[in-house]
PyMOL Python script that loads the backbone (N, CA, C, O; Angstrom):
from pymol import cmd

cmd.read_pdbstr("""\
ATOM      1  N   UNK A   1     116.704  67.823  98.511  1.00  0.00           N
ATOM      2  CA  UNK A   1     116.030  68.872  98.621  1.00  0.00           C
ATOM      3  C   UNK A   1     115.301  69.540  99.745  1.00  0.00           C
ATOM      4  O   UNK A   1     114.480  69.030 100.508  1.00  0.00           O
ATOM      5  N   UNK A   2     115.736  70.748  99.715  1.00  0.00           N
ATOM      6  CA  UNK A   2     114.699  71.465 101.085  1.00  0.00           C
ATOM      7  C   UNK A   2     113.686  72.081 100.536  1.00  0.00           C
ATOM      8  O   UNK A   2     113.937  72.258  99.344  1.00  0.00           O
ATOM      9  N   UNK A   3     112.467  72.572 100.887  1.00  0.00           N
ATOM     10  CA  UNK A   3     111.316  73.255 100.687  1.00  0.00           C
ATOM     11  C   UNK A   3     111.480  74.592 101.599  1.00  0.00           C
ATOM     12  O   UNK A   3     111.547  74.629 102.827  1.00  0.00           O
ATOM     13  N   UNK A   4     111.512  75.308 100.998  1.00  0.00           N
ATOM     14  CA  UNK A   4     111.519  77.053 101.989  1.00  0.00           C
ATOM     15  C   UNK A   4     110.067  76.794 102.871  1.00  0.00           C
ATOM     16  O   UNK A   4     109.209  76.946 102.001  1.00  0.00           O
ATOM     17  N   UNK A   5     109.707  76.635 103.520  1.00  0.00           N
ATOM     18  CA  UNK A   5     108.208  77.511 103.977  1.00  0.00           C
ATOM     19  C   UNK A   5     107.949  78.560 104.871  1.00  0.00           C
ATOM     20  O   UNK A   5     108.211  78.435 106.067  1.00  0.00           O
ATOM     21  N   UNK A   6     107.486  79.528 104.428  1.00  0.00           N
ATOM     22  CA  UNK A   6     107.288  80.839 105.014  1.00  0.00           C
ATOM     23  C   UNK A   6     106.361  81.055 106.433  1.00  0.00           C
ATOM     24  O   UNK A   6     105.151  80.897 106.273  1.00  0.00           O
ATOM     25  N   UNK A   7     106.879  81.441 107.965  1.00  0.00           N
ATOM     26  CA  UNK A   7     105.838  81.889 109.094  1.00  0.00           C
ATOM     27  C   UNK A   7     104.994  82.623 108.212  1.00  0.00           C
ATOM     28  O   UNK A   7     103.829  82.257 108.367  1.00  0.00           O
ATOM     29  N   UNK A   8     105.126  83.611 107.254  1.00  0.00           N
ATOM     30  CA  UNK A   8     104.052  84.713 107.571  1.00  0.00           C
ATOM     31  C   UNK A   8     104.205  84.912 105.890  1.00  0.00           C
ATOM     32  O   UNK A   8     105.085  84.526 105.121  1.00  0.00           O
ATOM     33  N   UNK A   9     103.094  85.600 105.686  1.00  0.00           N
ATOM     34  CA  UNK A   9     103.413  86.114 104.108  1.00  0.00           C
ATOM     35  C   UNK A   9     104.246  87.689 104.273  1.00  0.00           C
ATOM     36  O   UNK A   9     104.258  88.581 105.121  1.00  0.00           O
ATOM     37  N   UNK A  10     104.781  87.489 103.201  1.00  0.00           N
ATOM     38  CA  UNK A  10     106.097  88.773 102.996  1.00  0.00           C
ATOM     39  C   UNK A  10     104.896  90.090 103.027  1.00  0.00           C
ATOM     40  O   UNK A  10     103.861  89.789 102.432  1.00  0.00           O
ATOM     41  N   UNK A  11     104.906  90.832 103.353  1.00  0.00           N
ATOM     42  CA  UNK A  11     103.924  92.177 103.184  1.00  0.00           C
ATOM     43  C   UNK A  11     104.944  93.104 102.560  1.00  0.00           C
ATOM     44  O   UNK A  11     106.148  92.876 102.677  1.00  0.00           O
ATOM     45  N   UNK A  12     104.518  94.052 101.958  1.00  0.00           N
ATOM     46  CA  UNK A  12     105.357  95.265 101.567  1.00  0.00           C
ATOM     47  C   UNK A  12     104.795  96.480 102.284  1.00  0.00           C
ATOM     48  O   UNK A  12     103.567  96.428 102.353  1.00  0.00           O
ATOM     49  N   UNK A  13     105.396  97.684 102.902  1.00  0.00           N
ATOM     50  CA  UNK A  13     104.803  98.930 103.201  1.00  0.00           C
ATOM     51  C   UNK A  13     105.313  99.764 102.506  1.00  0.00           C
ATOM     52  O   UNK A  13     104.576 100.746 102.606  1.00  0.00           O
ATOM     53  N   UNK A  14     106.358 100.062 101.667  1.00  0.00           N
ATOM     54  CA  UNK A  14     106.895 101.038 101.345  1.00  0.00           C
ATOM     55  C   UNK A  14     107.361 100.499 100.263  1.00  0.00           C
ATOM     56  O   UNK A  14     107.824  99.359 100.296  1.00  0.00           O
ATOM     57  N   UNK A  15     107.308 101.359  98.920  1.00  0.00           N
ATOM     58  CA  UNK A  15     108.188 100.897  97.765  1.00  0.00           C
ATOM     59  C   UNK A  15     109.359 102.890  96.633  1.00  0.00           C
ATOM     60  O   UNK A  15     109.016 103.920  96.052  1.00  0.00           O
ATOM     61  N   UNK A  16     109.981 102.552  96.822  1.00  0.00           N
ATOM     62  CA  UNK A  16     110.747 103.238  96.258  1.00  0.00           C
ATOM     63  C   UNK A  16     111.527 102.672  94.946  1.00  0.00           C
ATOM     64  O   UNK A  16     112.243 101.674  95.024  1.00  0.00           O
ATOM     65  N   UNK A  17     111.369 103.253  93.965  1.00  0.00           N
ATOM     66  CA  UNK A  17     112.213 103.201  92.536  1.00  0.00           C
ATOM     67  C   UNK A  17     113.215 104.104  92.062  1.00  0.00           C
ATOM     68  O   UNK A  17     112.851 105.272  91.919  1.00  0.00           O
ATOM     69  N   UNK A  18     114.481 103.793  91.768  1.00  0.00           N
ATOM     70  CA  UNK A  18     115.586 104.862  91.274  1.00  0.00           C
ATOM     71  C   UNK A  18     115.210 104.423  89.794  1.00  0.00           C
ATOM     72  O   UNK A  18     114.270 103.793  89.311  1.00  0.00           O
ATOM     73  N   UNK A  19     116.424 105.067  89.252  1.00  0.00           N
ATOM     74  CA  UNK A  19     117.016 104.662  87.703  1.00  0.00           C
ATOM     75  C   UNK A  19     117.383 103.095  87.592  1.00  0.00           C
ATOM     76  O   UNK A  19     117.150 102.456  86.565  1.00  0.00           O
ATOM     77  N   UNK A  20     117.981 102.530  88.748  1.00  0.00           N
ATOM     78  CA  UNK A  20     118.615 101.361  89.038  1.00  0.00           C
ATOM     79  C   UNK A  20     118.057 100.320  89.517  1.00  0.00           C
ATOM     80  O   UNK A  20     118.287  99.220  89.015  1.00  0.00           O
ATOM     81  N   UNK A  21     116.956 100.517  90.910  1.00  0.00           N
ATOM     82  CA  UNK A  21     116.496  99.392  91.601  1.00  0.00           C
ATOM     83  C   UNK A  21     115.560  99.807  91.820  1.00  0.00           C
ATOM     84  O   UNK A  21     115.199 100.984  91.799  1.00  0.00           O
ATOM     85  N   UNK A  22     114.866  98.636  92.137  1.00  0.00           N
ATOM     86  CA  UNK A  22     113.147  98.853  92.940  1.00  0.00           C
ATOM     87  C   UNK A  22     113.569  98.411  94.567  1.00  0.00           C
ATOM     88  O   UNK A  22     114.170  97.365  94.812  1.00  0.00           O
ATOM     89  N   UNK A  23     113.312  99.009  95.209  1.00  0.00           N
ATOM     90  CA  UNK A  23     113.273  98.990  96.594  1.00  0.00           C
ATOM     91  C   UNK A  23     112.168  98.665  97.300  1.00  0.00           C
ATOM     92  O   UNK A  23     111.234  99.442  97.101  1.00  0.00           O
ATOM     93  N   UNK A  24     111.941  97.738  98.098  1.00  0.00           N
ATOM     94  CA  UNK A  24     110.706  97.109  98.864  1.00  0.00           C
ATOM     95  C   UNK A  24     111.122  97.025 100.358  1.00  0.00           C
ATOM     96  O   UNK A  24     112.042  96.316 100.765  1.00  0.00           O
ATOM     97  N   UNK A  25     110.347  97.821 101.126  1.00  0.00           N
ATOM     98  CA  UNK A  25     110.350  97.513 102.670  1.00  0.00           C
ATOM     99  C   UNK A  25     108.931  96.782 103.136  1.00  0.00           C
ATOM    100  O   UNK A  25     107.728  96.880 102.895  1.00  0.00           O
ATOM    101  N   UNK A  26     109.853  95.969 103.979  1.00  0.00           N
ATOM    102  CA  UNK A  26     108.369  94.831 103.944  1.00  0.00           C
ATOM    103  C   UNK A  26     108.037  94.919 105.977  1.00  0.00           C
ATOM    104  O   UNK A  26     109.043  95.146 106.649  1.00  0.00           O
ATOM    105  N   UNK A  27     107.401  94.832 106.338  1.00  0.00           N
ATOM    106  CA  UNK A  27     106.663  94.754 107.489  1.00  0.00           C
ATOM    107  C   UNK A  27     107.690  93.866 108.461  1.00  0.00           C
ATOM    108  O   UNK A  27     107.450  93.674 109.652  1.00  0.00           O
ATOM    109  N   UNK A  28     108.408  93.555 108.042  1.00  0.00           N
ATOM    110  CA  UNK A  28     109.040  92.869 109.231  1.00  0.00           C
ATOM    111  C   UNK A  28     110.580  93.496 109.510  1.00  0.00           C
ATOM    112  O   UNK A  28     111.466  92.992 110.201  1.00  0.00           O
ATOM    113  N   UNK A  29     110.611  94.697 108.784  1.00  0.00           N
ATOM    114  CA  UNK A  29     111.848  95.412 109.074  1.00  0.00           C
ATOM    115  C   UNK A  29     112.756  95.122 108.027  1.00  0.00           C
ATOM    116  O   UNK A  29     113.779  95.807 108.023  1.00  0.00           O
ATOM    117  N   UNK A  30     112.597  94.069 106.927  1.00  0.00           N
ATOM    118  CA  UNK A  30     113.719  94.097 106.319  1.00  0.00           C
ATOM    119  C   UNK A  30     113.466  94.904 104.358  1.00  0.00           C
ATOM    120  O   UNK A  30     112.365  95.238 103.921  1.00  0.00           O
ATOM    121  N   UNK A  31     114.292  94.974 103.866  1.00  0.00           N
ATOM    122  CA  UNK A  31     114.216  96.246 102.740  1.00  0.00           C
ATOM    123  C   UNK A  31     115.156  95.379 101.456  1.00  0.00           C
ATOM    124  O   UNK A  31     116.379  95.395 101.322  1.00  0.00           O
ATOM    125  N   UNK A  32     114.096  94.619 100.569  1.00  0.00           N
ATOM    126  CA  UNK A  32     114.967  94.133  99.143  1.00  0.00           C
ATOM    127  C   UNK A  32     115.041  95.039  97.817  1.00  0.00           C
ATOM    128  O   UNK A  32     114.104  95.674  97.333  1.00  0.00           O
ATOM    129  N   UNK A  33     115.978  94.984  97.473  1.00  0.00           N
ATOM    130  CA  UNK A  33     116.469  95.584  96.742  1.00  0.00           C
ATOM    131  C   UNK A  33     116.853  94.919  95.234  1.00  0.00           C
ATOM    132  O   UNK A  33     117.972  94.428  95.092  1.00  0.00           O
ATOM    133  N   UNK A  34     116.283  94.919  94.570  1.00  0.00           N
ATOM    134  CA  UNK A  34     116.273  94.377  92.897  1.00  0.00           C
ATOM    135  C   UNK A  34     116.509  95.218  91.916  1.00  0.00           C
ATOM    136  O   UNK A  34     116.038  96.356  91.908  1.00  0.00           O
ATOM    137  N   UNK A  35     117.580  94.543  90.596  1.00  0.00           N
ATOM    138  CA  UNK A  35     117.951  95.754  89.714  1.00  0.00           C
ATOM    139  C   UNK A  35     116.516  95.720  88.871  1.00  0.00           C
ATOM    140  O   UNK A  35     115.706  94.814  88.672  1.00  0.00           O
ATOM    141  N   UNK A  36     116.564  97.060  88.484  1.00  0.00           N
ATOM    142  CA  UNK A  36     115.387  97.770  87.813  1.00  0.00           C
ATOM    143  C   UNK A  36     115.571  96.517  86.364  1.00  0.00           C
ATOM    144  O   UNK A  36     114.742  95.637  86.135  1.00  0.00           O
ATOM    145  N   UNK A  37     116.729  96.727  85.629  1.00  0.00           N
ATOM    146  CA  UNK A  37     116.386  95.384  84.366  1.00  0.00           C
ATOM    147  C   UNK A  37     115.738  94.547  84.459  1.00  0.00           C
ATOM    148  O   UNK A  37     115.085  94.389  83.428  1.00  0.00           O
ATOM    149  N   UNK A  38     115.366  93.283  85.804  1.00  0.00           N
ATOM    150  CA  UNK A  38     114.770  92.591  86.071  1.00  0.00           C
ATOM    151  C   UNK A  38     113.068  93.374  85.723  1.00  0.00           C
ATOM    152  O   UNK A  38     112.528  93.180  86.812  1.00  0.00           O
ATOM    153  N   UNK A  39     112.444  93.806  85.205  1.00  0.00           N
ATOM    154  CA  UNK A  39     111.179  94.567  84.717  1.00  0.00           C
ATOM    155  C   UNK A  39     111.523  95.684  84.125  1.00  0.00           C
ATOM    156  O   UNK A  39     111.913  96.773  84.546  1.00  0.00           O
ATOM    157  N   UNK A  40     111.302  95.208  82.985  1.00  0.00           N
ATOM    158  CA  UNK A  40     111.261  95.971  81.386  1.00  0.00           C
ATOM    159  C   UNK A  40     110.602  96.877  81.437  1.00  0.00           C
ATOM    160  O   UNK A  40     111.088  97.917  80.992  1.00  0.00           O
ATOM    161  N   UNK A  41     109.110  96.918  82.033  1.00  0.00           N
ATOM    162  CA  UNK A  41     108.425  98.102  82.049  1.00  0.00           C
ATOM    163  C   UNK A  41     108.597  99.059  82.587  1.00  0.00           C
ATOM    164  O   UNK A  41     108.232 100.127  82.096  1.00  0.00           O
ATOM    165  N   UNK A  42     109.271  98.967  83.893  1.00  0.00           N
ATOM    166  CA  UNK A  42     109.404 100.187  85.134  1.00  0.00           C
ATOM    167  C   UNK A  42     111.051 100.405  84.516  1.00  0.00           C
ATOM    168  O   UNK A  42     111.360 101.577  84.304  1.00  0.00           O
ATOM    169  N   UNK A  43     112.095  99.352  84.226  1.00  0.00           N
ATOM    170  CA  UNK A  43     112.792 100.248  83.952  1.00  0.00           C
ATOM    171  C   UNK A  43     112.856 101.271  82.358  1.00  0.00           C
ATOM    172  O   UNK A  43     113.918 101.838  82.100  1.00  0.00           O
ATOM    173  N   UNK A  44     111.512 101.433  81.275  1.00  0.00           N
ATOM    174  CA  UNK A  44     111.666 102.109  80.468  1.00  0.00           C
ATOM    175  C   UNK A  44     110.518 103.020  80.561  1.00  0.00           C
ATOM    176  O   UNK A  44     110.062 103.669  79.620  1.00  0.00           O
ATOM    177  N   UNK A  45     110.019 103.016  81.962  1.00  0.00           N
ATOM    178  CA  UNK A  45     108.746 103.977  81.574  1.00  0.00           C
ATOM    179  C   UNK A  45     109.637 105.496  82.480  1.00  0.00           C
ATOM    180  O   UNK A  45     110.840 105.678  82.670  1.00  0.00           O
ATOM    181  N   UNK A  46     108.874 106.040  82.724  1.00  0.00           N
ATOM    182  CA  UNK A  46     109.358 107.563  83.014  1.00  0.00           C
ATOM    183  C   UNK A  46     109.054 107.445  84.475  1.00  0.00           C
ATOM    184  O   UNK A  46     108.210 106.728  85.012  1.00  0.00           O
ATOM    185  N   UNK A  47     110.108 108.490  85.150  1.00  0.00           N
ATOM    186  CA  UNK A  47     110.233 109.004  86.564  1.00  0.00           C
ATOM    187  C   UNK A  47     108.426 109.027  86.948  1.00  0.00           C
ATOM    188  O   UNK A  47     107.886 107.973  87.284  1.00  0.00           O
ATOM    189  N   UNK A  48     107.852 109.954  86.879  1.00  0.00           N
ATOM    190  CA  UNK A  48     106.390 109.917  86.807  1.00  0.00           C
ATOM    191  C   UNK A  48     105.539 108.763  86.869  1.00  0.00           C
ATOM    192  O   UNK A  48     104.645 108.659  87.709  1.00  0.00           O
ATOM    193  N   UNK A  49     105.848 107.702  85.808  1.00  0.00           N
ATOM    194  CA  UNK A  49     104.955 106.018  85.650  1.00  0.00           C
ATOM    195  C   UNK A  49     105.573 105.267  86.860  1.00  0.00           C
ATOM    196  O   UNK A  49     104.818 104.480  87.430  1.00  0.00           O
ATOM    197  N   UNK A  50     106.944 105.408  87.372  1.00  0.00           N
ATOM    198  CA  UNK A  50     107.669 104.597  88.246  1.00  0.00           C
ATOM    199  C   UNK A  50     106.670 105.225  89.609  1.00  0.00           C
ATOM    200  O   UNK A  50     106.209 104.346  90.336  1.00  0.00           O
ATOM    201  N   UNK A  51     106.513 105.895  89.775  1.00  0.00           N
ATOM    202  CA  UNK A  51     106.185 106.699  91.037  1.00  0.00           C
ATOM    203  C   UNK A  51     104.755 106.281  90.823  1.00  0.00           C
ATOM    204  O   UNK A  51     104.231 106.045  91.911  1.00  0.00           O
ATOM    205  N   UNK A  52     104.048 106.129  89.945  1.00  0.00           N
ATOM    206  CA  UNK A  52     102.467 106.013  90.455  1.00  0.00           C
ATOM    207  C   UNK A  52     102.310 104.345  90.746  1.00  0.00           C
ATOM    208  O   UNK A  52     102.018 103.439  89.967  1.00  0.00           O
ATOM    209  N   UNK A  53     102.541 104.329  91.801  1.00  0.00           N
ATOM    210  CA  UNK A  53     102.483 102.766  91.865  1.00  0.00           C
ATOM    211  C   UNK A  53     101.290 102.397  93.321  1.00  0.00           C
ATOM    212  O   UNK A  53     101.242 103.213  94.242  1.00  0.00           O
ATOM    213  N   UNK A  54     100.431 101.158  93.360  1.00  0.00           N
ATOM    214  CA  UNK A  54      99.811 101.158  94.552  1.00  0.00           C
ATOM    215  C   UNK A  54     100.264  99.757  95.051  1.00  0.00           C
ATOM    216  O   UNK A  54     100.814  98.908  94.349  1.00  0.00           O
ATOM    217  N   UNK A  55      99.867  99.612  96.714  1.00  0.00           N
ATOM    218  CA  UNK A  55      99.992  98.005  97.119  1.00  0.00           C
ATOM    219  C   UNK A  55      98.993  97.206  97.158  1.00  0.00           C
ATOM    220  O   UNK A  55      98.067  97.746  97.762  1.00  0.00           O
ATOM    221  N   UNK A  56      98.729  96.134  96.787  1.00  0.00           N
ATOM    222  CA  UNK A  56      97.577  95.247  96.279  1.00  0.00           C
ATOM    223  C   UNK A  56      97.222  94.919  97.747  1.00  0.00           C
ATOM    224  O   UNK A  56      98.162  94.698  98.510  1.00  0.00           O
ATOM    225  N   UNK A  57      95.963  94.866  98.213  1.00  0.00           N
ATOM    226  CA  UNK A  57      95.550  93.994  99.320  1.00  0.00           C
ATOM    227  C   UNK A  57      96.632  94.119 100.688  1.00  0.00           C
ATOM    228  O   UNK A  57      97.408  95.072 100.614  1.00  0.00           O
ATOM    229  N   UNK A  58      96.723  93.435 101.649  1.00  0.00           N
ATOM    230  CA  UNK A  58      97.564  94.207 102.507  1.00  0.00           C
ATOM    231  C   UNK A  58      99.159  94.586 102.383  1.00  0.00           C
ATOM    232  O   UNK A  58      99.952  95.010 103.224  1.00  0.00           O
ATOM    233  N   UNK A  59      99.293  94.292 101.127  1.00  0.00           N
ATOM    234  CA  UNK A  59     100.878  94.458 100.819  1.00  0.00           C
ATOM    235  C   UNK A  59     101.536  93.771 100.155  1.00  0.00           C
ATOM    236  O   UNK A  59     102.689  94.169  99.991  1.00  0.00           O
ATOM    237  N   UNK A  60     100.970  91.911  99.194  1.00  0.00           N
ATOM    238  CA  UNK A  60     101.219  91.423  98.897  1.00  0.00           C
ATOM    239  C   UNK A  60     101.770  91.576  97.629  1.00  0.00           C
ATOM    240  O   UNK A  60     102.734  90.871  97.328  1.00  0.00           O
ATOM    241  N   UNK A  61     101.320  92.378  96.839  1.00  0.00           N
ATOM    242  CA  UNK A  61     101.851  93.072  95.466  1.00  0.00           C
ATOM    243  C   UNK A  61     101.947  94.299  95.363  1.00  0.00           C
ATOM    244  O   UNK A  61     101.451  95.087  96.169  1.00  0.00           O
ATOM    245  N   UNK A  62     102.766  94.697  94.099  1.00  0.00           N
ATOM    246  CA  UNK A  62     102.577  96.283  93.738  1.00  0.00           C
ATOM    247  C   UNK A  62     102.180  96.136  92.108  1.00  0.00           C
ATOM    248  O   UNK A  62     102.419  95.423  91.133  1.00  0.00           O
ATOM    249  N   UNK A  63     101.551  97.096  92.434  1.00  0.00           N
ATOM    250  CA  UNK A  63     100.494  97.325  90.830  1.00  0.00           C
ATOM    251  C   UNK A  63     101.000  98.967  90.645  1.00  0.00           C
ATOM    252  O   UNK A  63     100.814  99.921  91.400  1.00  0.00           O
ATOM    253  N   UNK A  64     101.710  98.892  89.332  1.00  0.00           N
ATOM    254  CA  UNK A  64     101.679 100.034  88.578  1.00  0.00           C
ATOM    255  C   UNK A  64     100.581 100.176  87.366  1.00  0.00           C
ATOM    256  O   UNK A  64     100.741  99.865  86.186  1.00  0.00           O
ATOM    257  N   UNK A  65      99.362 100.763  88.026  1.00  0.00           N
ATOM    258  CA  UNK A  65      98.238 100.663  86.923  1.00  0.00           C
ATOM    259  C   UNK A  65      98.699 101.287  85.425  1.00  0.00           C
ATOM    260  O   UNK A  65      98.244 100.527  84.570  1.00  0.00           O
ATOM    261  N   UNK A  66      99.184 102.013  85.018  1.00  0.00           N
ATOM    262  CA  UNK A  66      99.777 102.744  83.678  1.00  0.00           C
ATOM    263  C   UNK A  66     100.519 102.196  82.760  1.00  0.00           C
ATOM    264  O   UNK A  66     100.630 102.297  81.539  1.00  0.00           O
ATOM    265  N   UNK A  67     101.363 101.151  84.209  1.00  0.00           N
ATOM    266  CA  UNK A  67     102.213 100.562  82.953  1.00  0.00           C
ATOM    267  C   UNK A  67     101.959  99.059  82.803  1.00  0.00           C
ATOM    268  O   UNK A  67     102.531  98.368  81.960  1.00  0.00           O
ATOM    269  N   UNK A  68     100.975  98.560  83.765  1.00  0.00           N
ATOM    270  CA  UNK A  68     100.186  96.849  83.565  1.00  0.00           C
ATOM    271  C   UNK A  68     101.468  96.252  83.949  1.00  0.00           C
ATOM    272  O   UNK A  68     102.219  95.592  83.231  1.00  0.00           O
ATOM    273  N   UNK A  69     101.622  96.587  85.234  1.00  0.00           N
ATOM    274  CA  UNK A  69     102.761  95.913  86.001  1.00  0.00           C
ATOM    275  C   UNK A  69     102.490  95.362  87.251  1.00  0.00           C
ATOM    276  O   UNK A  69     102.099  96.229  88.033  1.00  0.00           O
ATOM    277  N   UNK A  70     102.546  94.343  87.693  1.00  0.00           N
ATOM    278  CA  UNK A  70     101.939  93.755  88.395  1.00  0.00           C
ATOM    279  C   UNK A  70     103.429  93.099  89.222  1.00  0.00           C
ATOM    280  O   UNK A  70     104.252  92.664  88.416  1.00  0.00           O
ATOM    281  N   UNK A  71     103.843  92.992  90.730  1.00  0.00           N
ATOM    282  CA  UNK A  71     104.920  92.281  91.086  1.00  0.00           C
ATOM    283  C   UNK A  71     104.465  91.386  92.284  1.00  0.00           C
ATOM    284  O   UNK A  71     103.604  91.910  92.990  1.00  0.00           O
ATOM    285  N   UNK A  72     104.752  90.518  92.537  1.00  0.00           N
ATOM    286  CA  UNK A  72     104.263  90.055  93.831  1.00  0.00           C
ATOM    287  C   UNK A  72     105.309  89.772  95.019  1.00  0.00           C
ATOM    288  O   UNK A  72     106.186  89.020  94.594  1.00  0.00           O
ATOM    289  N   UNK A  73     105.511  90.121  96.359  1.00  0.00           N
ATOM    290  CA  UNK A  73     106.847  90.283  97.154  1.00  0.00           C
ATOM    291  C   UNK A  73     106.941  88.697  97.041  1.00  0.00           C
ATOM    292  O   UNK A  73     108.006  88.284  96.582  1.00  0.00           O
ATOM    293  N   UNK A  74     106.109  87.870  97.344  1.00  0.00           N
ATOM    294  CA  UNK A  74     106.573  86.430  97.432  1.00  0.00           C
ATOM    295  C   UNK A  74     107.690  85.985  96.164  1.00  0.00           C
ATOM    296  O   UNK A  74     108.451  85.023  96.273  1.00  0.00           O
ATOM    297  N   UNK A  75     107.629  86.842  95.004  1.00  0.00           N
ATOM    298  CA  UNK A  75     108.448  86.431  93.701  1.00  0.00           C
ATOM    299  C   UNK A  75     109.727  87.175  93.861  1.00  0.00           C
ATOM    300  O   UNK A  75     110.740  86.484  93.757  1.00  0.00           O
ATOM    301  N   UNK A  76     109.863  88.290  94.066  1.00  0.00           N
ATOM    302  CA  UNK A  76     110.873  89.198  95.115  1.00  0.00           C
ATOM    303  C   UNK A  76     111.681  88.214  95.517  1.00  0.00           C
ATOM    304  O   UNK A  76     112.752  87.912  94.989  1.00  0.00           O
ATOM    305  N   UNK A  77     111.035  87.564  96.718  1.00  0.00           N
ATOM    306  CA  UNK A  77     112.075  87.184  98.115  1.00  0.00           C
ATOM    307  C   UNK A  77     112.450  85.983  96.726  1.00  0.00           C
ATOM    308  O   UNK A  77     113.559  86.230  96.253  1.00  0.00           O
ATOM    309  N   UNK A  78     112.008  85.240  96.298  1.00  0.00           N
ATOM    310  CA  UNK A  78     112.548  83.809  95.291  1.00  0.00           C
ATOM    311  C   UNK A  78     113.292  84.789  94.596  1.00  0.00           C
ATOM    312  O   UNK A  78     113.448  84.154  93.553  1.00  0.00           O
ATOM    313  N   UNK A  79     113.750  85.646  94.437  1.00  0.00           N
ATOM    314  CA  UNK A  79     114.586  86.012  93.306  1.00  0.00           C
ATOM    315  C   UNK A  79     114.047  86.175  91.925  1.00  0.00           C
ATOM    316  O   UNK A  79     114.863  86.148  91.003  1.00  0.00           O
ATOM    317  N   UNK A  80     112.879  86.328  91.679  1.00  0.00           N
ATOM    318  CA  UNK A  80     112.329  86.227  90.380  1.00  0.00           C
ATOM    319  C   UNK A  80     112.132  87.343  89.783  1.00  0.00           C
ATOM    320  O   UNK A  80     111.535  88.331  90.209  1.00  0.00           O
ATOM    321  N   UNK A  81     112.843  87.118  88.391  1.00  0.00           N
ATOM    322  CA  UNK A  81     112.484  88.551  87.442  1.00  0.00           C
ATOM    323  C   UNK A  81     110.980  88.086  86.814  1.00  0.00           C
ATOM    324  O   UNK A  81     110.431  86.991  86.939  1.00  0.00           O
ATOM    325  N   UNK A  82     110.537  89.200  86.150  1.00  0.00           N
ATOM    326  CA  UNK A  82     109.876  89.368  85.437  1.00  0.00           C
ATOM    327  C   UNK A  82     109.887  88.308  84.231  1.00  0.00           C
ATOM    328  O   UNK A  82     110.827  88.082  83.470  1.00  0.00           O
ATOM    329  N   UNK A  83     108.602  87.706  84.241  1.00  0.00           N
ATOM    330  CA  UNK A  83     108.531  86.358  83.282  1.00  0.00           C
ATOM    331  C   UNK A  83     107.402  86.835  81.912  1.00  0.00           C
ATOM    332  O   UNK A  83     106.537  86.255  81.257  1.00  0.00           O
ATOM    333  N   UNK A  84     107.883  87.957  81.941  1.00  0.00           N
ATOM    334  CA  UNK A  84     107.363  88.721  80.524  1.00  0.00           C
ATOM    335  C   UNK A  84     108.062  88.323  79.640  1.00  0.00           C
ATOM    336  O   UNK A  84     109.291  88.262  79.668  1.00  0.00           O
ATOM    337  N   UNK A  85     107.096  87.897  78.452  1.00  0.00           N
ATOM    338  CA  UNK A  85     108.696  87.536  77.051  1.00  0.00           C
ATOM    339  C   UNK A  85     108.561  88.649  76.691  1.00  0.00           C
ATOM    340  O   UNK A  85     107.764  89.575  76.846  1.00  0.00           O
ATOM    341  N   UNK A  86     109.809  88.359  75.981  1.00  0.00           N
ATOM    342  CA  UNK A  86     110.724  89.688  75.088  1.00  0.00           C
ATOM    343  C   UNK A  86     109.437  90.168  73.976  1.00  0.00           C
ATOM    344  O   UNK A  86     109.157  91.365  73.913  1.00  0.00           O
ATOM    345  N   UNK A  87     108.684  89.159  73.115  1.00  0.00           N
ATOM    346  CA  UNK A  87     107.540  89.705  72.308  1.00  0.00           C
ATOM    347  C   UNK A  87     106.647  90.321  73.048  1.00  0.00           C
ATOM    348  O   UNK A  87     106.244  91.296  72.413  1.00  0.00           O
ATOM    349  N   UNK A  88     106.041  90.225  74.261  1.00  0.00           N
ATOM    350  CA  UNK A  88     104.917  90.700  74.703  1.00  0.00           C
ATOM    351  C   UNK A  88     105.567  92.271  74.932  1.00  0.00           C
ATOM    352  O   UNK A  88     105.049  93.360  74.689  1.00  0.00           O
ATOM    353  N   UNK A  89     106.882  91.950  75.485  1.00  0.00           N
ATOM    354  CA  UNK A  89     107.626  93.547  76.041  1.00  0.00           C
ATOM    355  C   UNK A  89     107.608  94.335  74.643  1.00  0.00           C
ATOM    356  O   UNK A  89     107.057  95.431  74.743  1.00  0.00           O
ATOM    357  N   UNK A  90     107.849  94.178  73.999  1.00  0.00           N
ATOM    358  CA  UNK A  90     107.877  94.879  72.386  1.00  0.00           C
ATOM    359  C   UNK A  90     106.854  95.264  72.075  1.00  0.00           C
ATOM    360  O   UNK A  90     106.744  96.375  71.556  1.00  0.00           O
ATOM    361  N   UNK A  91     105.872  94.522  72.282  1.00  0.00           N
ATOM    362  CA  UNK A  91     104.472  94.980  71.474  1.00  0.00           C
ATOM    363  C   UNK A  91     103.848  95.949  72.735  1.00  0.00           C
ATOM    364  O   UNK A  91     103.157  96.917  72.415  1.00  0.00           O
ATOM    365  N   UNK A  92     104.048  95.730  73.842  1.00  0.00           N
ATOM    366  CA  UNK A  92     103.822  96.742  75.082  1.00  0.00           C
ATOM    367  C   UNK A  92     104.719  98.252  74.477  1.00  0.00           C
ATOM    368  O   UNK A  92     103.961  99.163  74.144  1.00  0.00           O
ATOM    369  N   UNK A  93     106.156  98.520  74.337  1.00  0.00           N
ATOM    370  CA  UNK A  93     106.709  99.172  74.116  1.00  0.00           C
ATOM    371  C   UNK A  93     106.474  99.931  72.973  1.00  0.00           C
ATOM    372  O   UNK A  93     106.625 101.152  73.021  1.00  0.00           O
ATOM    373  N   UNK A  94     106.005  99.178  71.597  1.00  0.00           N
ATOM    374  CA  UNK A  94     105.642  99.741  70.716  1.00  0.00           C
ATOM    375  C   UNK A  94     104.013 100.605  70.807  1.00  0.00           C
ATOM    376  O   UNK A  94     103.730 101.646  70.214  1.00  0.00           O
ATOM    377  N   UNK A  95     103.377 100.040  71.460  1.00  0.00           N
ATOM    378  CA  UNK A  95     102.313 100.449  71.605  1.00  0.00           C
ATOM    379  C   UNK A  95     102.176 102.148  73.056  1.00  0.00           C
ATOM    380  O   UNK A  95     101.320 102.807  73.647  1.00  0.00           O
ATOM    381  N   UNK A  96     103.156 102.080  72.962  1.00  0.00           N
ATOM    382  CA  UNK A  96     103.560 103.206  74.660  1.00  0.00           C
ATOM    383  C   UNK A  96     103.944 104.425  73.775  1.00  0.00           C
ATOM    384  O   UNK A  96     104.302 105.480  74.299  1.00  0.00           O
TER     385      UNK A  96
END
""", "prot")
cmd.dss("prot")
cmd.show_as("cartoon", "prot")
cmd.util.cbc("prot")
cmd.orient("prot")
């Protein structure tokens, strides 16, 4: 088994959220496109809520304060969708 070692911490510089994709531009020039259904809170959010994001630190993660959603860039690179349980998401959705 091979272990991936990153030479530098992946950092985001810009974010776009469409109705279907989360697009993250990285400092090294790459862009990540992931399906929005990986992140149910973003998928069910309004356009205004989706655009209310901020980078944490130097860009190691993205936060949507009004949605209580946090996505790490390393997790995106590793192909990890949201780890939120269905039960937790349903409670959040009912409270929205």
